[in-house]
C-alpha positions as CSV (number, residue, x, y, z in Angstrom):
1,M,6.9,6.8,3.7
2,K,9.8,4.5,2.7
3,K,10.8,6.7,-0.2
4,L,14.2,7.1,1.3
5,I,16.0,5.4,-1.5
6,L,14.7,7.6,-4.2
7,A,18.0,9.5,-4.8
8,I,19.9,6.2,-5.3
9,M,17.2,4.7,-7.5
10,L,17.2,7.6,-9.9
11,L,20.7,6.7,-10.9
12,T,19.5,3.5,-12.5
13,L,20.4,3.6,-16.2
14,L,18.5,0.7,-17.6
15,L,15.0,-0.6,-16.7
16,T,12.9,-3.4,-17.9
17,G,9.7,-5.2,-17.1
18,C,10.0,-8.9,-16.6
19,G,10.3,-10.4,-20.0
20,A,9.8,-7.0,-21.7
21,P,12.3,-5.2,-24.0
22,R,15.0,-3.1,-22.2
23,F,14.9,0.7,-22.6
24,P,17.0,3.6,-21.3
25,Y,15.5,5.6,-18.4
26,E,15.2,9.3,-18.7
27,S,14.2,11.6,-15.9
28,E,12.3,14.4,-17.6
29,A,12.0,17.9,-16.2
30,D,8.2,17.6,-16.2
31,G,8.3,14.5,-14.0
32,S,6.8,12.3,-16.6
33,G,9.5,9.6,-16.4
34,N,9.4,9.2,-20.2
35,S,11.6,6.5,-21.7
36,S,12.7,6.3,-25.3
37,G,13.4,3.8,-28.0
38,A,11.2,0.9,-26.8
39,G,8.6,-0.8,-28.9
40,Y,5.8,-3.0,-27.7
41,S,4.0,-5.6,-29.7
42,A,0.6,-5.0,-28.2
43,A,0.8,-1.4,-27.0
44,E,2.7,1.9,-27.0
45,E,4.6,3.2,-24.0
46,N,2.8,6.3,-22.6
47,S,4.0,9.5,-21.0
48,D,3.9,7.9,-17.5
49,G,6.4,5.3,-18.4
50,G,3.7,2.7,-18.5
51,I,1.6,1.1,-21.2
52,S,-1.2,3.0,-23.0
53,E,-3.1,-0.1,-24.0
54,K,-6.7,0.0,-23.0
55,P,-7.7,-2.6,-20.4
56,N,-9.4,-5.7,-21.9
57,N,-12.3,-5.3,-19.5
58,P,-12.5,-9.0,-18.5
59,D,-15.5,-10.2,-16.5
60,Y,-14.7,-10.1,-12.8
61,S,-18.3,-9.6,-11.7
62,E,-19.1,-13.1,-10.2
63,W,-19.5,-12.3,-6.5
64,D,-18.6,-14.6,-3.6
65,E,-20.0,-13.2,-0.3
66,L,-17.3,-13.6,2.4
67,D,-17.8,-12.6,6.0
68,A,-15.0,-11.1,8.2
69,R,-13.4,-14.4,9.2
70,E,-13.6,-15.8,5.7
71,I,-12.0,-12.9,3.9
72,T,-9.3,-12.7,6.5
73,L,-8.4,-16.3,5.9
74,A,-8.6,-15.9,2.1
75,M,-6.4,-12.8,2.0
76,G,-3.6,-14.7,3.9
77,L,-0.3,-13.0,3.4
78,G,0.2,-10.0,1.2
79,W,2.8,-8.1,-0.8
80,N,3.1,-4.4,-1.7
81,L,3.7,-3.2,-5.2
82,G,5.5,-0.2,-3.6
83,N,7.1,2.8,-5.2
84,Q,5.4,2.3,-8.5
85,L,1.9,3.7,-9.2
86,E,2.3,6.1,-6.2
87,A,5.7,7.3,-7.5
88,S,5.8,10.9,-8.8
89,I,8.1,13.7,-9.8
90,G,6.9,17.3,-9.5
91,G,3.4,16.1,-8.6
92,V,3.0,14.0,-11.7
93,P,2.5,10.3,-11.0
94,S,4.6,7.9,-13.1
95,E,5.3,4.2,-12.4
96,T,8.9,4.6,-13.4
97,A,9.6,7.9,-11.6
98,W,11.5,6.4,-8.7
99,G,13.6,3.9,-10.7
100,N,11.4,0.8,-10.9
101,P,10.7,-0.8,-14.3
102,V,7.4,-0.9,-16.0
103,I,5.0,-3.2,-14.1
104,S,4.6,-6.5,-15.9
105,E,2.1,-9.3,-15.8
106,E,4.9,-11.8,-15.1
107,L,5.6,-10.0,-11.8
108,F,2.2,-11.0,-10.5
109,K,2.7,-14.6,-11.6
110,T,5.9,-14.6,-9.5
111,I,4.1,-13.2,-6.5
112,K,1.5,-15.9,-6.7
113,Q,4.0,-18.6,-7.2
114,Q,5.8,-17.5,-4.0
115,G,2.7,-18.2,-1.9
116,F,1.2,-14.6,-1.5
117,S,-2.5,-14.3,-1.6
118,T,-3.0,-10.5,-1.6
119,V,-1.4,-7.6,-3.4
120,R,-1.7,-4.0,-2.2
121,I,-1.2,-1.5,-5.1
122,P,-0.5,2.0,-3.8
123,V,-1.7,4.7,-6.2
124,S,-1.2,8.5,-6.4
125,Y,-3.3,10.8,-8.4
126,L,-2.0,14.3,-7.6
127,K,-1.8,16.3,-10.9
128,K,-3.6,13.6,-12.8
129,I,-6.7,15.2,-11.3
130,G,-8.4,18.0,-13.2
131,E,-9.9,21.2,-11.9
132,A,-13.1,21.8,-9.9
133,P,-15.9,21.1,-10.0
134,D,-15.5,17.7,-11.9
135,Y,-12.0,16.8,-10.7
136,K,-11.7,14.5,-13.7
137,I,-9.0,11.9,-13.4
138,D,-6.7,11.5,-16.5
139,E,-8.2,8.7,-18.5
140,E,-4.9,7.1,-19.5
141,W,-3.8,7.0,-15.9
142,L,-7.0,5.3,-14.8
143,D,-6.7,2.9,-17.7
144,R,-3.2,1.9,-16.5
145,I,-4.4,1.5,-13.0
146,Q,-7.1,-0.8,-14.2
147,Q,-4.7,-2.8,-16.3
148,V,-2.4,-3.4,-13.3
149,V,-5.4,-4.4,-11.2
150,D,-6.4,-6.9,-13.9
151,H,-2.9,-8.4,-13.9
152,S,-3.3,-9.0,-10.2
153,L,-6.8,-10.4,-10.3
154,D,-5.9,-12.7,-13.3
155,Q,-3.6,-14.5,-10.8
156,G,-6.4,-15.0,-8.4
157,L,-4.9,-12.5,-5.9
158,Y,-6.9,-10.3,-3.6
159,T,-6.1,-6.8,-4.6
160,I,-6.1,-3.5,-2.7
161,I,-6.0,-0.1,-4.3
162,N,-5.9,3.3,-2.5
163,I,-5.2,7.0,-2.8
164,H,-1.6,6.9,-1.5
165,G,0.6,10.0,-1.8
166,D,-2.1,12.7,-2.1
167,G,-2.2,13.2,1.6
168,Y,1.5,13.7,2.3
169,Y,2.8,17.1,3.3
170,T,6.1,16.1,1.7
171,V,4.8,15.4,-1.8
172,D,4.4,18.0,-4.6
173,G,0.8,18.4,-5.6
174,A,-0.6,16.7,-2.5
175,W,-4.0,18.0,-1.5
176,L,-5.6,15.6,1.0
177,R,-4.3,17.5,4.0
178,C,-6.0,17.3,7.3
179,A,-4.3,20.3,8.9
180,E,-5.7,22.9,6.5
181,S,-8.4,25.4,7.4
182,D,-12.1,24.6,7.8
183,F,-12.8,26.4,4.6
184,A,-10.3,24.3,2.7
185,Q,-11.7,21.1,4.2
186,T,-15.0,21.7,2.3
187,E,-13.1,21.7,-1.0
188,I,-10.9,18.8,0.0
189,N,-14.0,16.6,0.8
190,A,-15.6,17.6,-2.5
191,K,-12.5,16.6,-4.4
192,F,-12.1,13.4,-2.4
193,A,-15.7,12.4,-3.2
194,A,-15.3,13.1,-6.9
195,V,-12.1,11.2,-7.2
196,W,-13.3,8.2,-5.3
197,G,-16.6,8.3,-7.2
198,Q,-14.7,8.0,-10.5
199,I,-12.4,5.2,-9.2
200,A,-15.4,3.3,-7.8
201,E,-17.4,3.7,-11.0
202,R,-14.6,2.3,-13.0
203,F,-14.4,-0.9,-10.8
204,K,-18.0,-1.2,-9.6
205,D,-18.6,-4.5,-11.3
206,Y,-15.4,-6.2,-10.1
207,D,-15.8,-9.0,-7.6
208,E,-15.1,-9.2,-3.9
209,R,-11.3,-9.8,-4.4
210,L,-10.9,-6.0,-5.1
211,I,-10.8,-3.9,-2.0
212,F,-10.7,-0.1,-1.8
213,E,-8.5,1.6,0.8
214,S,-9.5,5.2,1.6
215,M,-6.0,6.8,1.9
216,N,-2.5,6.2,3.3
217,E,-0.7,7.6,6.3
218,V,-2.7,10.8,6.5
219,F,-1.7,13.1,9.4
220,D,-0.5,16.6,10.0
221,N,3.1,15.7,9.5
222,T,3.9,16.2,13.2
223,Y,4.7,13.1,15.3
224,G,3.1,12.7,18.7
225,V,-0.5,12.7,20.0
226,P,-2.9,13.6,17.2
227,N,-4.5,17.0,17.1
228,P,-8.2,16.4,17.8
229,Q,-9.6,18.7,15.2
230,F,-7.3,17.4,12.5
231,Y,-8.4,13.8,13.5
232,K,-12.0,14.9,13.0
233,N,-11.0,16.0,9.5
234,L,-9.5,12.6,8.8
235,N,-12.6,10.9,10.1
236,A,-14.6,13.1,7.7
237,Y,-12.5,11.9,4.8
238,N,-13.3,8.3,5.6
239,Q,-17.0,9.0,5.8
240,T,-16.8,10.8,2.4
241,F,-15.0,7.8,1.0
242,V,-17.5,5.3,2.2
243,D,-20.5,7.3,0.9
244,A,-18.9,8.0,-2.5
245,V,-18.1,4.4,-3.1
246,R,-21.5,3.0,-1.9
247,K,-23.4,5.5,-4.1
248,T,-22.0,4.0,-7.3
249,G,-23.9,0.8,-6.7
250,S,-23.4,-2.6,-8.3
251,N,-20.9,-4.6,-6.4
252,N,-19.6,-1.5,-4.6
253,A,-22.8,-1.5,-2.5
254,R,-21.4,-4.5,-0.6
255,R,-17.6,-4.3,-1.3
256,W,-15.2,-4.5,1.6
257,L,-13.7,-1.0,2.3
258,L,-10.5,-0.4,4.2
259,I,-10.4,2.5,6.7
260,P,-7.2,3.9,8.2
261,G,-6.8,6.0,11.3
262,W,-4.2,8.6,12.2
263,N,-1.0,7.9,10.1
264,T,-2.1,4.2,10.2
265,N,-0.6,4.1,13.6
266,I,-1.8,1.2,15.8
267,E,-1.9,3.1,19.1
268,Y,-3.6,6.2,17.6
269,T,-6.2,4.0,15.8
270,A,-7.0,1.4,18.4
271,G,-6.5,3.7,21.4
272,N,-8.7,6.5,22.7
273,Y,-7.4,9.3,20.4
274,G,-10.4,10.1,18.3
275,F,-10.7,7.5,15.6
276,E,-14.2,6.9,14.4
277,I,-15.5,4.1,12.2
278,P,-17.6,5.6,9.4
279,N,-21.4,5.1,9.2
280,D,-22.1,2.5,6.5
281,S,-25.8,2.7,6.2
282,L,-25.7,2.6,2.4
283,C,-24.1,-0.9,2.5
284,A,-26.3,-3.5,0.9
285,S,-24.9,-6.4,3.0
286,D,-26.6,-7.4,6.3
287,E,-23.2,-7.7,7.9
288,N,-20.3,-5.3,8.4
289,R,-18.2,-4.6,5.3
290,L,-15.6,-2.3,6.8
291,M,-11.9,-3.2,7.5
292,I,-9.3,-1.3,9.5
293,S,-6.0,-0.3,8.0
294,V,-2.8,0.0,10.1
295,H,1.0,-0.3,9.5
296,Y,3.8,-1.8,11.6
297,Y,7.4,-0.6,11.6
298,D,8.5,-0.8,15.2
299,P,11.1,-0.2,16.5
300,Y,12.0,2.5,14.1
301,N,15.8,2.4,14.6
302,F,15.8,-1.3,13.5
303,T,13.2,-1.2,10.7
304,L,13.6,2.2,9.0
305,D,16.5,4.2,10.3
306,E,19.0,4.7,7.5
307,N,21.6,6.5,9.6
308,M,24.0,3.9,10.7
309,S,25.2,6.0,13.6
310,T,21.7,5.6,15.2
311,A,20.3,2.5,13.5
312,T,20.1,-0.8,15.4
313,T,21.0,-4.0,13.7
314,Q,19.8,-6.7,16.1
315,W,16.3,-7.5,17.4
316,G,14.6,-10.0,19.7
317,K,15.4,-12.6,22.3
318,N,18.8,-13.5,20.7
319,A,20.1,-10.0,20.3
320,T,23.3,-9.3,22.2
321,A,24.5,-5.9,21.0
322,N,23.1,-2.8,19.2
323,F,19.4,-3.4,19.9
324,D,16.6,-1.3,21.1
325,S,15.3,-1.2,24.6
326,W,11.7,-1.3,23.4
327,G,9.7,-2.8,20.6
328,Q,10.7,-6.4,21.2
329,E,8.6,-9.5,21.1
330,D,6.4,-8.5,24.0
331,Y,5.6,-5.2,22.3
332,V,4.6,-6.9,19.1
333,D,2.2,-9.1,21.1
334,T,0.8,-6.1,22.9
335,M,0.1,-4.2,19.7
336,M,-1.4,-7.1,17.9
337,G,-3.6,-7.8,21.0
338,K,-4.9,-4.3,20.9
339,L,-6.0,-4.7,17.3
340,R,-7.8,-7.9,18.1
341,E,-9.6,-6.4,21.1
342,A,-10.5,-3.1,19.4
343,F,-11.5,-4.4,16.0
344,V,-11.2,-8.1,15.2
345,D,-13.3,-9.3,18.1
346,R,-15.9,-6.8,17.1
347,G,-16.2,-8.1,13.5
348,F,-13.9,-5.6,11.8
349,P,-11.0,-7.3,9.9
350,V,-7.6,-5.7,10.3
351,I,-5.2,-5.3,7.5
352,I,-1.6,-4.5,8.4
353,G,-1.0,-2.9,5.1
354,E,2.7,-2.4,5.5
355,L,5.4,-4.0,7.5
356,G,9.1,-4.7,7.0
357,V,12.7,-4.1,7.7
358,Q,15.1,-2.4,5.3
359,D,18.2,-4.4,4.3
360,K,21.3,-3.4,6.4
361,S,23.2,-6.6,5.7
362,F,25.8,-4.5,4.0
363,A,26.8,-3.1,7.4
364,V,26.4,-6.2,9.6
365,E,27.1,-9.8,8.6
366,N,24.3,-11.4,10.6
367,F,21.7,-8.8,10.0
368,G,19.7,-11.1,7.7
369,Y,19.1,-13.4,10.6
370,F,17.5,-10.7,12.8
371,R,15.6,-9.2,9.8
372,N,14.1,-12.6,9.1
373,Y,13.3,-13.3,12.7
374,W,11.5,-9.9,13.1
375,T,9.5,-10.4,10.0
376,E,8.5,-14.0,10.9
377,Y,7.5,-13.0,14.4
378,V,5.4,-10.0,13.3
379,V,3.6,-12.1,10.6
380,R,3.0,-14.9,13.1
381,A,1.6,-12.5,15.7
382,A,-0.6,-10.8,13.2
383,K,-2.1,-14.1,12.1
384,R,-2.5,-15.3,15.7
385,N,-4.6,-12.2,16.4
386,G,-6.7,-12.5,13.3
387,C,-5.0,-9.8,11.2
388,V,-3.8,-9.8,7.5
389,P,-0.1,-9.0,7.2
390,I,1.2,-7.3,4.0
391,Y,4.9,-7.0,3.4
392,W,6.3,-3.6,2.2
393,D,8.4,-4.1,-1.0
394,N,9.6,-0.9,-2.6
395,G,11.4,-2.6,-5.5
396,W,14.9,-1.7,-4.3
397,N,17.0,-4.8,-3.7
398,G,20.1,-4.5,-1.7
399,E,21.5,-1.8,0.6
400,R,18.7,-0.1,2.6
401,G,16.0,-1.7,0.3
402,F,12.9,-3.6,1.0
403,G,12.9,-5.6,-2.2
404,I,12.4,-9.3,-2.2
405,I,11.9,-9.8,-5.9
406,D,13.8,-8.2,-8.8
407,R,11.1,-6.5,-10.8
408,A,13.3,-6.4,-13.9
409,T,13.8,-10.2,-14.0
410,C,11.1,-11.5,-11.7
411,N,13.8,-13.4,-9.8
412,V,13.5,-13.8,-6.0
413,T,16.2,-12.0,-4.2
414,Q,15.4,-12.8,-0.6
415,P,14.3,-16.5,-0.6
416,E,15.0,-16.9,3.2
417,L,12.9,-13.9,4.1
418,I,10.0,-15.2,2.0
419,E,10.3,-18.6,3.6
420,A,10.2,-17.0,7.0
421,M,6.9,-15.3,6.2
422,M,5.4,-18.4,4.7
423,R,6.3,-20.4,7.9
424,A,4.6,-17.8,9.9
425,I,1.4,-17.5,7.8
426,D,1.1,-21.3,7.7
427,S,1.5,-21.7,11.4
428,Q,-1.4,-22.9,13.5
């Protein structure tokens, strides 16, 4: 989701990481996102548009045991490194495939300086996964993922990694598809277990600040009430994920794991539609170590709709024109209350892994006011109900983008929006 600006972003001619040399962007036919002519003092650019340097393998093994309340408070407010490690062309993941620059260490320093405590790093694997039965992940790709994770942890940030685009029906090479046949589900679960087993093995000695999220927005690509059988398939994926991670031992035996429901939809996760929390009998902790993953983008016409003939541009109590008849403050309160009742009050932390409003200030002069108000209200309501809010940033700054930081320069582009979120998360 939120890849709507891809066509625009691919027109970008020059990309750079913060403080890194500039290089021309080339969109290769094989989807590798190769660039040319750039040299790096410490590493060579690889075929994914990233850095091929091996991770330094720093020691992140010292463990701080945090219960549900403590980790919720520690994670505070989060930010998404969107449209980077989950980006792909022709089923081949590449961090520059959708027009963003190479991820730099300086970017995480900026995120930390702005007051964020958590970074969510969406990751796709797709054709970086080998054939059965081993389903071996490309070593360079896993190295790059580890390097980016290390950049985040080096800044003291809680860090979430997932399997992101592999479950989309709209992405080439996707395979984690819940609407496929029962026969196919057997192979899908075997592949899912093998892939998560490798990821978990790579990070098993990392401390409690690293959190694994099973998958992202998996559903049958039809909107409406979930298909019961397909929901059972999704529940099976979550169980496969939990078992695969726990079996790798070390710190993974007690790591916090993040579990999504149908399309990360609040109603279809908290309501009576078939969501099942996995059995976690292999967990070494005496307490629950499972979290619930949801997203919040309501009302759609205000937050995501790019068609200006149907999009709304005002929201909330001060709206006077072109606003939705639903999805206002009372709706936010209701949805957050459902999360508290269904999960938080039962000892399951809730991570609102994505939220945000695309920038339509090009069309309406006062749009920024309503965008800031929506974001502040949602973040405040999330905190009030014991949830962790994580802002969706896709790296695109300006028209129809979600960017709040220029990833090429590390300059803040939406200071008022960040201030609104910080007011909300610091509220009592």
